[in-house]
N, C-alpha and C positions, 0 to 999 in steps of 0.2 A: 235451493239445492241444485247442484250442477249434475245434469243427466246427459248421457250419451246414448245414441242409437246408431246402429250400423245399417247403411243402405245396402241394396243388393250388389252394388259395385264394390263393396268392401270398405268404402270410405266412412269415416266417423262423422256423424252429424251431431252437433252440440246444441242443447237447449238449456238455457240458464234461467231458472225461476228465482232462486235466492242463493246467496253464497254459502257454501259449506266447505270449510277447510279440509276435513277428512276426505270428502269426495274428490276435491282437487288433487290431494296427494295420491289417492288411489288411481285416479285417471292418469296422472303423470307417470306413475310407476308401471302402468300397463305397457308391455312390450308391443311392438308394431303388429305382431301376429299372435294369435293363440288364446288371449284372455277375453272373455265376454265383458260387456259393459257393466253387468250387475255384480262383478266380483266384490266380495267383502274383504275387510282387512285381513282376516284369517286366511282367506284364499291367496291373497297377495304374499303373505309370509310363506305359505306352503309352496307357492310357485317360485319364490325367491330361493328357498332352500333346495328345491328340485333343480333349478337352473344352476345353482352353485355346484351341486353334485355332478351334473352333466359336464360342466366346464372342467372340473377337476379330473373326471374320468377321461374325457377327450384329451386333456393335456398329458396325462400319463400314457395312455395307449398309443397316441400318435407321436409323441416327441421325447419319450424317455425309454428307448429300447436298450441303449448301451449301459452295461453295468458300471463302466467308468463314469459315464454321465450321471448315473444315479448316485454313485459314491461322491462325486463332486457336489451334487445337489445336497447331499447330507452335510458335507463340510460347509457349504453355503448357508444351509438352513441354521446350523448351530451358530455360525457367525452373525447371521441376521438377528438371532435371539439376543446375542450379546449386544449388538448395536441397538436393539429396541430398549434394552435395560439402561444403556448409556444415554439415550436420546434426551431425556429430561435433565440429565446431569451435565453432559458435555456434548451438545449437538454436533459440533465439528468433529470430535473424535468418533462419534457414532457414525457419521457419514463416511469418514475415512475407512473405518472397518467395513461398513456396508459395501462401499465401492471397491476398495482395494483387495478385500478378501472374499466377501460374499458374492458380489456381482462378477468379479473376474473368474472365480472358480465355477460359478453357475454357467456363465456364457462360454467359457472354455469347453465345457462339456458339450454344449450344443454346436459350437463352431468346429471342433476338432475330433470329437468321438462319436457323436450321434450319426447313425447311418442316414445317408441322404438319397439312397436309391428307392426303388419300388418297395413299398411296404407290403410284405407278404402276409403279415398278420391281419391287417385291416383291408388288404386288397385295394390300395389307393396309391397314387403317385405322390412323389415329394412335392410337385407343383400344386397338387390339390390340397395337401396339408398346409402348405404355406398360404394358399389363397383363403382358406376357411379359418385360419388361426384367429382367435378372438383377441389375444394380446399382441405383443410385439413379435412379428415374424423375423426371419433372419435379416432381411433388408432393413427393417426398422431398428433392429438391435445394433447393426453396424453403425447406423447414424448416431444412435444414442451413445455407444461406446466411443465413437470418434469425438463427440462433444465432450465426454468425460475426460478423454486424454488431452484435449486441447486446452481445457480450463487452466491448468498450471502454467502453460506457456503464455496464455492471454494475461494472466495475473503477473507473470514475470515481466512482460512487456508494458503492462498497464497496471501498476500496483493499486491505483485508485479505481480500477475498473471503469475508466472513462468518467471519473468524477462521482461514481455512485457510492463508493465506500471510502473510508479513511485508509491511506496506505499503511501497510504494516511497517513497524519500526525495526523488526528483527526477524530471524528465520522462523521462530516459533509463531510469530504473528502471521507470517506468510503462509505457513502450514494451516493455521487456523482459518485464514481466509479461503484457502482452497477447500477445506472441509465444509465450510458454510456454503460456498458456491456449488459444491457437489450435492449438498442437501437440497438446495433450491432446484438444481437440475432434476433430482429424483422426484421431488414433489411436482414440478412442472410436467415431467413426463407422465406421471400418473394422471394428473388433471386433464392434460391434453387428450390422452387416450380415452378417458371417461367421456369427454365431450364428443369425440369422434364417434364412439359407440352409441351415445345418446342420439346423435343426429342420424346415424345409419340404422340402428336397431331399436332404439328406445332407451329411456333412462334405466329401466330395470337391468338390461344387459350390462350397461356401464357400471352400475352399482354392484352387481354380482361379480363382475371382473375385478374391481378394486378390492372387494372383500376377499376374493380368492387370493389376490396378490399379497395382501397384507397378512393373511393367515397361512400362506404357503409354507413359511419356515416351520411352523408347528406341524402342519400336515405332512411335509416332506420328511421330517424326522421320523414320524411313525411309518411312513410309506417305504422309505429307503434305508432304514436302520440296518437291514441285513445285507445291503448291496455289497459292502466290502468283504463280507464272508463269502459271497458267491464269487467275487473276483479272486479271492485266495484259492478257491477250488478250480480256477481256470475258466469260469463261465464269463465270457465277455459280453454276450448278448442275452438279455432276458427272453426266454422262450415265449413269454406272454400267453401261457396256457389259458389264463383267465380271460384274456382278450379275444382269443379265437372263437369263443362261444358267446361273446357279448352280442 
């Protein structure tokens, strides 16, 4: 069995007596801080769900004050659901919908409509929110969206993608190749961020984050379904009454 003890300096000391696969999994999933060595599988699941709830709540209260941003997230979420449905049928088309509709509407809300000044609700600066963001902050999002925008030009100049794929024979094939490249970009972006979080904060944080990202479309539909109605009433900023008392 694989056992772990914590010294007074906080470092984990490992004692291996015999191999136990569940014990290895539990130890791997433990975050850098906060879980004791004797955590059981049920405790890990509970901690996972609690961390997921915290990430979702922080994401909402810090980064979604604008009703326009919330409404765009609703459009994005519904588009992602459509893309999910198409993923096993036509992956290229699913990626095109995900990037051209879901991602552009989602990121436009953050880039152009979300307030970037001092957060009166949470009493924190924009710099602080960008620093602590678990997922992609504005700087990382800019890099990701630039990569997305450049892919069609790269394929136009190099239809074989430097010998990695067979060149498209017509326009439909060219569009298909763009969609597949965008799908690869999305998957790569997710995996890279999980690895970064794993190295920095532990595997648990990375797995919680990717679970949040993949389920955000469904969660956002429930959370922001009324945002367009508030916009029609002239409310541009969510008063976040629920956030002021959190």
